[in-house]
C-alpha positions as CSV (number, residue, x, y, z in Angstrom):
1,M,95.7,113.0,32.1
2,I,92.5,114.7,31.2
3,R,92.3,116.4,27.8
4,K,91.5,119.9,28.2
5,P,89.7,122.1,25.4
6,S,92.2,124.5,23.7
7,L,91.9,127.9,25.4
8,L,91.7,129.5,21.8
9,A,89.0,127.7,20.8
10,L,86.9,128.0,23.8
11,A,87.6,131.8,23.4
12,A,86.4,132.0,19.8
13,V,83.4,130.2,20.8
14,L,82.5,132.4,23.7
15,T,83.6,135.7,21.7
16,V,80.9,134.7,18.8
17,S,78.2,133.6,20.9
18,R,78.8,136.4,23.3
19,A,78.5,138.8,20.1
20,V,75.4,137.0,18.7
21,I,73.4,137.1,22.1
22,A,74.7,140.6,23.0
23,D,73.0,141.8,19.5
24,D,69.8,140.0,20.5
25,V,69.8,141.4,24.0
26,T,70.7,145.0,22.9
27,D,68.1,144.8,20.1
28,Q,65.5,143.5,22.8
29,I,66.3,146.0,25.3
30,K,65.9,148.9,22.9
31,H,62.4,147.5,22.1
32,A,61.4,147.3,25.8
33,Q,62.4,150.9,26.0
34,K,60.2,152.0,23.3
35,S,57.4,150.0,24.7
36,Y,57.8,151.4,27.9
37,E,57.9,155.0,26.5
38,A,54.9,154.2,24.6
39,G,53.1,153.2,27.8
40,D,52.9,149.4,26.8
41,L,54.3,148.0,30.1
42,R,53.4,144.6,29.7
43,A,55.3,144.5,26.3
44,A,58.2,146.1,28.0
45,V,58.3,143.3,30.7
46,E,58.1,140.5,28.3
47,T,60.9,142.0,26.2
48,L,62.9,142.5,29.3
49,N,62.4,138.8,30.4
50,F,63.4,137.7,26.8
51,S,66.9,139.6,27.1
52,I,67.2,138.0,30.8
53,A,67.0,134.5,29.2
54,K,69.6,135.3,26.6
55,I,71.9,136.4,29.2
56,Q,71.5,133.4,31.2
57,E,72.0,131.2,28.0
58,L,75.5,133.1,27.8
59,L,76.2,132.5,31.4
60,T,75.1,128.6,31.1
61,A,77.4,128.4,28.0
62,R,80.3,129.8,29.5
63,L,80.0,127.5,32.7
64,L,79.3,124.4,30.4
65,T,82.8,125.0,28.8
66,L,84.2,124.4,32.7
67,L,83.4,120.8,32.8
68,P,86.2,118.5,32.2
69,E,86.8,116.4,29.1
70,P,86.9,112.7,29.3
71,L,90.0,110.7,30.8
72,P,91.7,108.7,28.5
73,G,89.6,105.5,27.6
74,W,86.2,107.4,28.4
75,K,83.8,109.2,26.5
76,A,81.2,111.6,27.5
77,D,77.7,113.1,26.7
78,V,77.3,116.8,25.7
79,G,77.2,118.9,29.0
80,E,73.3,119.7,30.0
81,S,71.9,122.6,32.2
82,Q,68.8,123.3,34.1
83,S,68.2,126.6,35.4
84,G,64.6,127.3,35.3
85,G,61.2,125.5,36.2
86,M,60.1,123.4,38.9
87,A,63.9,121.5,39.2
88,A,65.4,124.8,39.6
89,M,63.3,125.7,42.4
90,I,64.5,122.2,44.3
91,T,68.4,122.5,42.9
92,G,68.9,126.1,41.6
93,T,71.0,126.2,38.6
94,T,72.1,122.9,37.6
95,L,75.1,121.8,35.2
96,S,75.9,118.1,34.2
97,R,78.0,115.8,32.3
98,R,77.9,112.1,32.1
99,Y,81.3,110.3,31.3
100,F,81.3,106.5,30.5
101,R,83.4,103.7,29.6
102,E,82.8,100.5,27.5
103,D,82.9,98.1,30.4
104,G,80.1,100.1,32.0
105,A,81.9,102.3,34.3
106,E,80.1,105.7,34.7
107,V,80.8,109.3,36.4
108,T,78.5,111.9,36.6
109,L,79.2,115.6,37.5
110,N,76.5,117.9,38.9
111,L,77.3,121.5,39.6
112,M,74.5,123.2,41.5
113,A,74.7,127.0,41.8
114,D,72.4,128.8,44.5
115,S,71.3,125.4,45.6
116,P,68.7,125.2,48.5
117,M,71.0,122.1,49.6
118,M,73.8,124.4,50.8
119,P,72.1,125.3,54.1
120,M,71.6,121.5,54.8
121,L,75.1,120.7,53.7
122,T,76.5,123.3,55.6
123,M,74.7,121.8,58.7
124,A,76.0,118.4,58.0
125,L,79.2,119.1,57.4
126,S,79.6,121.3,60.9
127,M,78.1,118.1,62.9
128,P,80.8,115.5,61.9
129,F,79.2,113.1,64.3
130,V,76.3,112.8,62.1
131,M,78.7,111.4,59.5
132,Q,80.6,109.4,62.1
133,S,77.0,107.6,63.1
134,K,76.9,106.4,59.6
135,Q,79.0,103.6,58.3
136,D,79.4,104.2,54.6
137,M,79.7,108.1,54.9
138,K,83.2,109.7,55.6
139,T,84.5,113.4,55.6
140,Y,86.2,114.6,52.1
141,A,88.1,117.4,51.0
142,L,88.4,118.8,47.5
143,K,91.0,121.6,47.1
144,G,90.5,122.7,50.7
145,N,86.8,122.7,50.2
146,R,84.9,120.4,52.6
147,G,82.5,117.7,51.8
148,M,81.6,114.0,52.2
149,I,82.0,110.5,50.3
150,E,79.5,108.0,50.4
151,H,80.2,104.2,49.7
152,A,79.0,100.8,50.7
153,A,81.5,98.1,51.0
154,S,79.2,95.6,49.1
155,S,78.5,98.6,46.3
156,D,80.6,99.5,43.3
157,D,78.9,103.0,43.5
158,Y,80.7,106.2,45.0
159,E,79.3,109.5,45.6
160,I,81.2,112.7,46.7
161,T,79.6,115.9,47.8
162,V,81.6,119.2,48.0
163,M,80.6,122.8,49.4
164,V,82.4,125.3,47.4
165,G,82.2,128.8,48.9
166,N,78.6,129.8,49.7
167,R,77.0,129.3,46.3
168,L,78.3,126.1,44.9
169,V,77.7,122.6,45.4
170,I,79.5,119.8,43.4
171,Q,78.3,116.3,43.7
172,G,80.2,113.5,41.8
173,H,78.4,109.9,41.3
174,G,80.6,106.9,40.1
175,H,78.8,103.6,39.0
176,R,80.5,100.4,38.8
177,L,83.9,101.6,39.8
178,P,86.5,99.3,41.6
179,D,87.6,102.5,43.4
180,A,86.9,106.1,43.8
181,K,90.2,107.1,41.8
182,A,88.3,107.9,38.3
183,L,85.7,109.9,40.3
184,E,88.3,111.9,42.2
185,Q,90.4,112.6,39.0
186,Y,87.3,114.4,37.4
187,L,86.8,116.4,40.6
188,E,90.0,117.2,40.6
189,A,89.9,118.5,36.9
190,L,87.2,121.1,37.9
191,D,88.8,124.8,37.8
192,L,86.9,125.8,40.8
193,D,88.4,129.3,40.8
194,A,87.2,129.8,37.2
195,I,83.9,128.4,38.1
196,Q,83.1,130.9,40.9
197,K,84.3,133.5,38.8
198,A,82.0,132.6,35.9
199,L,79.1,132.5,38.7
200,A,80.0,135.8,39.7
201,N,79.8,137.4,36.5
């Protein structure tokens, strides 16, 4: 059974983080207003961009806490995020975490919000004959959400891709696994409702 972080601990972290960032954001917005009223429009824009970046940090921190903790016998890296630059143009906002075991088994979860992959995935899932034509690909469902699973008979790698709502794509990659069970357990541990709610706020 996956160990979940203490709700009280998460709430405390988020409350402190929100208070600190909110102070920074509020201060910067006030500075931006003063710059705007003084006619320094460039400074106003730069200061507002700083505030936006800080708010994005808060959103990302909130989402990272929703990535599951390691299964018994597993360890995990710290969750990572990518929400800017060239990578974001390709995948949107991406959150990821790698889980690993001493025998070399690995599972990586990637959550991609507002990804340009969404239309392509929607098209692929609406044409089941495309997946049926590929021996290593099958349809897959996660808590009522449509997706696909890829696995070659001669490989110990698994990949599951799921479309959640109209904003979120979840990908799970398993390496050196005897079957897809561990990968599926990590996917099942995701609180999809909480993730979608966090994305909406």
